[in-house]
N, C-alpha and C positions, 0 to 999 in steps of 0.2 A: 504494500500500500504506500501511497505518498501522502504528504500532509495536505494535499488538496482533495483527497478522497473522503468519503463518508466513513462511518463506523464499520467495523467488521460485521458480518451477517449475524443476526440474533442466534442462528443455529450454531455458528462457530463459538460465540461467547458462551452459550448454554452448555455446549460440550466441554469447554475448558473449565467452566465453573463447577460442573458436575464432577469432573475428574479430580479437580483440586479438593473439593469437599470430601470426596471418598478417600483421597490420600492423606489430607491434613486435618480432617474432621473439624474440631472446634477452632483450629488455627486458619481456617478459611471462612471469612465473614462476609455476608452479603446484606446485613442490616443497613437501612438507610442512614442511621445516625453515624455508624462507623465509616461508611462510604463518604458521607458529607465531611466528616472530620479529615479525611484524607484528600479533600479538595479545598481545604481551608486556605484562604489567602488573606494577607493583611494589606491588600490594595483594593482598588475598585474593579479589578479583574473579576469576571463572573466565575464563581466556583463551578468546576466541572468534575463531578465525582466519577470514580472508576466503577466497573461492574462488580468487582469483588476485591477484598483485601486479604492477602496471605501473609503469614508470619513465619518465615523459615528460621531454622536454628543452626543450619550448617551450610557450607558452600555447596555440598552435594545436593541439598534440598533446593537451593537457588537454581542449580543446574536443571533439576527436574522441572521446576516452574518455567524456566526460560525455554527449555526444549518443547514443552507442551504448548506454550503460547506460540512459539515459532512454527510449530507444525500446523497450527490452525490460523496463523497470521493474526493473532490478537496482540494489541499493544501491551507494553509493560512500563510501569512508572515506578522507579526506585523511590523509597520514602525513608527519611531519617526521623526527624522530630516534627517536620512540617513548619519550621520557623523561617523558611525562605520567603522572600518578599516580592518576587517577580513572577509568581504563578508557576514555578518550576514543578510543583507536585500536582497540578491540574491534569485531568485526563480528557483532553478535547475530543478524542475519538473513542472514549471508553477504554476498556481493557482491565488489566490486573495491576493493582498497587502492591508492590513487594516491600513490605514494612520490615526493616531489619532490627527492630527494637529488641528481639529475643536473641540476636547475635551480639551479645553484650559482655563477652569475656575479655579480660585483660590477660593475654596469653603468656607473655614473657617480658620481664623488665630486665634490660641489660644496663645496670647502673654504671658499670665501668665504661661502657660505650656511649652513655647518655642517649639511649633509645629504648623504645617499647614496641612490642608487637601486640596488636589488639584487633578486635572485631569491630565492624562499622557502627554497631548500636551503642557502643560505649560513649558516654557524654563526657565533656571536658571537666565538669565538676566531680564526677565519679572518679575519673583518672587522677585528678589532683589530690583528692582525699586519699586515694590509694598510695600516692607517691610521697605524701608529706613526711612520713617518718624516715624516708630515704634521703631527705634533703633535696629532692628534685621537684620540678613542676613543668607543666606544659603551658607556655605563655600566651598562646593565641586565644583571645576572648571576644568573640563576636557579640557578646551581650546576652543573647538567649543561651540557655543550656543546650547547645546544639550537639548533635552526634558527630563522631569523627567521619563517618561515611558522608554525611551531608556537608560538613565543613570542607572536606576534600573536593566533593563534587561541585561545589559552588565557589571554590577557591577563596574561602572566607579569610577575614583578618580580624580587625578590632583595634582596641586602644593600645595594645603593646606592639603593633606592627612596626612603628617607627624604629624600634630597637631590635626586635626579634624576627621581623619579616612577616609574610603571610603564609597561608597553607602551602603554597607552591615551594616555599623555602624550607618547610618543616616536614614534608613527606619524603621519606627515603625510598620507599617501595610500596607497591600495591599488589593485591591479588584481586582479580575481577573475573566475572563471568560475562563473556561476550554474547552477542545476539544469537549466535549459533549454539550456545551452550558450552562452548569451550572455555576452560579456565586458563588465564594467563597470569604470570608473575612478571612484573615490569622491571624489577631490579633486585639486587641483594642488599645487605645491611651496610655495605661500605659507604663512607661519607661522600665519596665521589667516584665517578666511573666515566670512561670514554667508550664504553661498549655499545655501539649501535645507536639507534634512535632513542630519544628520551621518552619512552612510553609512559613513564610515571607522570611527567608534566602534561602529556597529551590527555590523560584521564583526569588529572586534577583540573577542575574548571569545566569539564565536559557536561556537567549538569545531568548526568544519567542518560545522555544521548548515545553513548558508545558502549555501555556495559553497566553491570551491577557490582559495586565494590564490596568485597567480602572479607578483606583483611588489609590492614595497614601497618607499616613500620614508620614510626613517628620519632622525630628528634625531641629530646628533652633538654632542659636547662637546669643548672643548679640554683637553688633558692639563694638570692643574694644575702650577704652578711648584714647589710643595712638597706632599708627601704624608707624613703620619705615621700610624702605627698604634700601638695600645697595648692593654694588658689591665689590667683592674681587678677584683680579687676583692671579694666582698661577703659579709656574714654570712648572708644569706638571699636567696631570689629576690624577696621583697617589697622589700627594700632596693635591689636592683639595678633593679627596675622603677620604684621611686620616683625613683631617680637618673636614669633615662631620662626620666621625665615632667618632672622639673625641668629637665633639659638642653634638652628641646624647648620648654618654656614660657619659658625664659630666652632663647630665640632663638639659641642656639649652633648655627651651621650645620654640624652634624656630617654627614659623608658616609655613614658606616655606624655603627650601634650595635646589636650583636648579643648576645643572651643565650644563655648555656649554663648549665644547672643543674649540680649537682655530679655527676650521673650522666653527663651529656654530657661534662663535663671529664675524668672518669676514663676514659671510653671513648676520648676523643681522645688522652689521654696514651699509652694503650696502642697505639692504631691509628696515630697520626701521630708517635709518638716525641717527645712533648712532656714537659715537667717542670713542669706548672702545679700550684699548690695545688688540692686537690680540694675546691672550694667554689664556689658560684654565681659566675659570671664575666661581665663585659661585655667584648667585643672592640669596639674603636672605630677609626675612621679619620677623619682631618681632611684637607680639601683647601683649598688657597689659596696665599697667599704665605708665605714663611718666617716672617715676623713674625706673620701672621694665624694660622697653624697653631699656633705656640707659645702665642699668647694663648688660642686655643680649648682647647688641652690644659690650660692653667693653670686656666681657669674650670671645666672639667669636674672636674679634680682637687679643687677646693674643694667642689663639689657632692657628690662621692663621699665626701669626708672627713666632711662634715656628716651623712651617712647611715651612717657606720661602715664605709665602703669604703676600699680602698687597701691598700698604696700603688699609685698609678697608674704603671705602667711603660710608657713610650712610646719609640718609636724611629723613625728615618727611613730606616734601611737597607732597600733593596728586598728583599734576601734574607730578612730576618727578617719583613718584612711578608708576603711571599709564603707563607712557611711557616705563619704564623698563619691567613691566609685560606684556604689550601688545607685546613688542618685543619678550619676551619669548614664548608667546602663538602663535606668528607668525613664530616660528622657522621652521616649516614644509614648509611654503611658501617661507621663506627666503632661505632654502636649495634648493628648486626647482629652484629658480632664479639663482643659481650657474651655471646651465646648461639649458638654455631656450630650450623648446621643448622636454625635457626628462621627464620621470616619476619618482615618488618618492615612496619608500617603507619603511615603518617604522617598524623595528624589535624591539620588546618590550619584555624584560625579567626582572625578579626581583630575587635577591639573598639575603641571610642573610647579614646584613650590614657589618659583620666582613669579608665577602668575596668580598665586593664591589670593593675595590681598585684592587684586583687581577683580577677580572672579566673584569673591564673596561680596565686595562692595557693590558691584553691578547687580548681583542677585538681590541684595537688600533693597536697592532702588526699584527693582521689578516688583518686590513684595508690596511696596507702597502703591506703585502704579496700578497693580491688578486688584488691590483692596482685599488681600487674603490674610488669613490667620496662619502664620508660618513661624515655626520654631526652628532655628538653625543651630546645628551641632556638627562637630567634625573632628576626625582624626587628622588634625591639620599638620602634624609633623611630617606626613607624607603627601600632603596636598589634597586629601580626601575630606569632603564634607557632605552633609545631608540637609536638605530642606524638608522639614516635616510639615506638610500642609494638612490642616484640620478643616474639613469641609462637610457641607450638607449634600450628600449624594442625590437627594431629591430635588435640589435646586439646580435646574439645568444651566442657568446663567453662571452660577458659581462653579459648576463642573467645567464649563467652557473656559472660564478664566483660569482655572487650575491647570487644565491641559495646555493652554497657551503658555502659562508661566513655566511649567515643567519642560515644555518643548524648547523654550528659549534658554533654560538652564543647561540642557544637554547640548544644544547647538553652540552655546557660548563655550562650554568646556572643550568641545571638539575643535572649535576655532582657535582655542588657546593651546592646541596640541595635547589636549587631555583626552579623557575617555568618558563614555556615557555611563559607565559604572565602575566604581573603584572596588566594590566588594559585594554588592548584592547579586551580581550576575545579570544575565540577559533574560532567561526564561521566556515568557510570552510578552512581558511588558516593554522590553527595549529591543525587540527584533528589528524594528524599523530604522535603527541607528547604526547597525553593524557595517553596512556598506559605506556610509558616509565617513565612518571613523577609520576603517581599514582598507577600503577599496574593493572593487569587484574581484580582483585577482586573489586576494586573501580569502574572500568569502567563497569563491569557487574552490579554492584549495581545501577549505573546511568541508565543503559539500562532498568533495572527492573522498576525503577520509571517512566521512559518514557513510557514503555509499559502499566503500570497501569493507567496512567493519559491520555495517548494518544495512545490507542491500534491500531488505524489505521495509525499512524505516519503522521498526517495531519498538525500539528503545526510546522511550519518552518523546514520541513524535510531536511536532508542532512547537518545539522550543529552539531558541538561539537563532535559527534561520529557517527559511522555507526552501524546500527542495524544488 
């Protein structure tokens, strides 16, 4: 099938569902509530539920599901925790949702090598709880308690990416079941390799369109000797962004540097019970030795003061750090609370850091011009920020203004040599921007890879690009 075709025949779907129910019994679910849960989106994209949801426990069981679906030409949609934001888990042509939550074993921790082998259903908080006594942690934190399979599939990142990189930098190897039911292992545990094509990076960010990830080898980091977090107010978002740019250019090894505009700060004060001054703010965190952390904080304070920011208030107490970062992670829900009963849409772009201040400032001007409620937050240390639009989906005029605003945001980022998505992925929501960002040649190369590995277009069809 191609993504311009209709759903598979009802007879094919019924045959697959019946066979799965016989084989997996209670682990094959067709109830409307569970199917709806597996089409859940945090955008205005219409939820499109699968025909059934299956919960495999092993790679061999995933193979069985894939081979059965392939034989009947029924689509498959890999599912982690459902926290993706661009419709990646929707089933526009129906099919079978393959939920990996029961593939949740931490298989082997290699402490001396700073890596771990685990199954895709393990979540980041579960792993970090398991690692704490070993003095290790996994630093990528996309906010939601996402699963590793989903984080790899969407090439997730988060607040620590400026120091520790994104998922593409932290996945050493993958095991995956391809569309024909074959199991492939993309690499070994070595920290680097020059052996052939980089299949690991091909699958990282493929959003389930090339296969189902069933095992991952992930890099770990040592828990720093000292961690300090702090907040610094600024007179404008431009000043906060300029301070970010100067911090990176001066080589200060900041672990996290996060922007909240005045709307986001006010929302966080209400939602997370904070008492911050309602002005653009940077949340920061430094990792290292006690002396190193103090020096980093001092240098940043000087940069901020030169740009009219401050005072820089920093602390090493774990409780205070946790409260600040929980508030940052809850920024989406805090924004929604500004207009109870309304929906939220998170526009995500990334630009070269030298263009960050211009991009953010122009976006703020658009917010006023379009008359929207927008909370802006960002992982600004790597040029990535989000415009969280809170809107009434029943108001056609407001929806139209929102679409125009988000379109201008993406076009601006691409014009500044940036990307339409820094970390949310393409899914269904940003399919229209891939050609303008990368060009037709790159898009055709992606299509060729897709056709080679999934000639029937059964793996999460209707995502990233159209065939």
